[in-house]
C-alpha positions in Angstrom: 24.8 3.6 -10.1 23.3 6.7 -9.3 19.1 5.7 -11.5 17.3 6.3 -8.6 18.5 10.1 -8.9 17.5 10.0 -12.9 13.8 8.5 -11.9 13.4 11.4 -9.8 14.3 13.7 -12.0 11.9 12.1 -14.2 9.2 11.9 -11.8 9.0 15.5 -10.7 9.0 16.1 -15.2 5.0 18.1 -15.1 2.5 16.5 -17.6 -0.8 16.7 -18.7 -2.3 13.7 -16.8 -5.2 13.8 -18.4 -4.0 13.7 -22.0 -0.7 12.7 -22.2 -1.0 8.8 -21.5 2.3 7.9 -22.8 4.0 9.1 -19.8 1.8 9.2 -17.3 2.5 5.4 -18.1 5.6 6.2 -18.3 5.8 8.1 -14.7 3.5 4.5 -13.7 6.9 2.3 -14.4 9.3 4.3 -13.0 7.5 4.5 -9.2 6.7 1.0 -10.0 10.7 1.0 -10.2 11.5 3.0 -7.0 9.2 0.3 -5.2 11.0 -2.7 -5.7 14.5 -0.8 -5.5 13.0 -0.6 -1.8 11.2 -3.7 -0.8 13.6 -5.2 1.4 16.0 -3.6 0.7 17.0 -1.1 3.8 20.3 0.4 2.3 18.2 1.7 -0.8 15.7 3.0 1.5 18.0 4.7 3.1 18.9 6.2 -0.1 15.7 6.7 -1.0 14.8 8.5 2.8 16.7 11.2 2.1 14.1 11.7 -0.3 11.1 11.5 1.9 9.7 14.7 1.8 9.3 14.4 -2.4 6.8 11.3 -1.7 4.8 13.6 1.0 4.0 17.1 -0.8 1.0 17.6 -2.8 1.8 17.7 -6.3 5.5 16.5 -6.6 6.4 13.0 -8.1 2.4 12.6 -9.3 1.5 12.0 -5.5 -1.6 14.7 -5.5 -3.0 15.5 -2.6 -1.4 13.3 0.5 -1.4 10.1 -1.1 -2.1 9.4 -4.5 -1.5 5.6 -4.3 -4.5 5.3 -2.2 -6.6 7.3 -4.6 -5.4 5.1 -7.5 -7.0 2.0 -5.5 -10.6 4.1 -5.2 -9.6 5.2 -9.4 -8.0 2.2 -11.4 -8.8 -0.8 -8.7 -7.5 -3.4 -5.9 -4.1 -3.2 -7.5 -1.4 -5.2 -4.5 1.5 -2.4 -6.4 -0.1 0.3 -4.6 -0.5 -1.4 -1.4 3.4 -2.1 -1.6 4.2 1.3 -2.3 2.4 2.4 1.4 3.7 -0.4 2.8 7.4 0.8 2.1 6.6 4.6 3.2 5.3 3.4 6.6 8.7 2.1 8.0 12.8 3.0 6.5 15.5 1.7 7.8 13.6 -0.8 10.3 11.8 2.1 11.6 8.5 3.2 11.6 7.6 7.3 10.2 5.1 7.9 12.4 4.0 10.8 9.9 3.7 8.4 7.2 1.3 5.7 9.3 -1.1 8.9 10.2 -1.1 9.9 6.8 -2.0 6.5 5.2 -4.5 5.2 7.6 -5.7 9.1 7.5 -6.5 8.2 3.3 -7.5 4.9 3.5 -10.2 6.5 6.2 -11.2 9.0 3.9 -11.3 6.2 0.2 -13.4 3.7 2.8 -14.8 0.7 0.4 -12.6 1.3 -2.2 -9.8 0.4 -0.9 -10.6 -1.4 2.0 -12.1 -5.0 1.8 -12.3 -7.2 5.1 -14.6 -9.9 4.1 -16.1 -9.4 8.1 -19.6 -8.9 7.1 -22.2 -12.6 6.6 -22.6 -11.5 3.2 -19.2 -11.6 1.6 -17.3 -14.2 4.5 -18.1 -16.8 1.9 -16.4 -15.6 -0.8 -13.5 -15.2 1.5 -13.7 -18.8 2.4 -14.0 -19.7 -1.5 -11.2 -16.8 -2.4 -8.4 -19.1 0.3 -10.2 -22.6 -0.8 -9.3 -21.7 -4.2 -6.0 -20.3 -3.3 -4.8 -23.2 -1.1 -5.5 -25.2 -4.4 -3.0 -23.0 -6.9 0.9 -23.6 -7.7 2.2 -20.2 -7.8 1.9 -18.6 -4.4 4.0 -16.1 -5.2 1.0 -14.0 -8.0 0.4 -10.6 -6.8 -3.3 -10.7 -8.4 -6.2 -11.0 -7.1 -8.6 -10.7 -4.2 -7.0 -12.5 -1.4 -3.5 -10.6 -2.3 -4.9 -7.8 -1.5 -6.8 -8.1 1.4 -3.7 -9.8 2.7 -1.6 -6.8 1.2 -4.0 -4.6 3.2 -4.2 -6.4 6.4 -0.6 -6.5 6.2 -0.6 -2.5 6.1 -2.9 -1.7 8.3 -0.1 -3.9 10.9 2.4 -1.3 9.8 0.3 1.5 10.0 -0.5 0.5 13.8 3.2 0.1 14.7 5.8 1.3 16.6 2.9 2.3 19.4 1.3 4.3 17.3 -1.8 5.0 19.3 -4.2 7.1 16.3 -4.1 4.8 14.1 -4.9 1.9 16.2 -7.6 3.7 17.2 -8.8 3.9 13.4 -7.8 0.1 12.5 -9.6 -0.8 15.8 -12.7 1.2 13.9 -11.8 -0.7 10.8 -11.8 -4.5 12.7 -13.0 -5.5 15.4 -11.0 -7.8 17.6 -13.1 -11.3 16.7 -11.9 -9.9 12.8 -8.4 -9.5 13.6 -8.5 -12.9 16.2 -9.8 -14.9 12.3 -7.7 -13.1 10.6 -4.4 -14.2 13.0 -6.2 -17.9 12.6 -6.2 -17.8 9.3 -3.0 -16.4 8.2 -0.3 -17.3 10.8 -1.3 -20.0 12.6 -2.1 -22.0 9.0 
């Protein structure tokens, strides 16, 4: 129905990000719409892929310097929705987009601890185990909030960034997570 075109046009309207709170909220909802429009839907991904440069160009669509959504994690907190958007842009029509993978990985590295939480040190590992135990008893497995869900989606994003034989992102990912950490994640998330 062409709704995506209207939303893309809306997202290109300039506004004062600090002063115009209502417009900022409207932009957030519009970006969330595009994310849901694309998630798991290859025909819709193909439609938005034609406008990919809008998402990668600084200043357009409110994405700012390289990856606005990574910086949103830094400034607005660890929200799964930001990771879902980043997952969407690194893969379209079943193909991995190396430029996007590189940019997302670089921005994650730049933001560092504000976005990257792996619970792979001794102090935080027990917190991680407690989160997994608590999650086991929850009834709503689709809940998109919480630290454990954020962690799972972050690991999924890193995996998507390294697929397609992208040596650059594989090296960066290996610096973040050791082979032992990856084996633990494999054991926790895939086998059980």
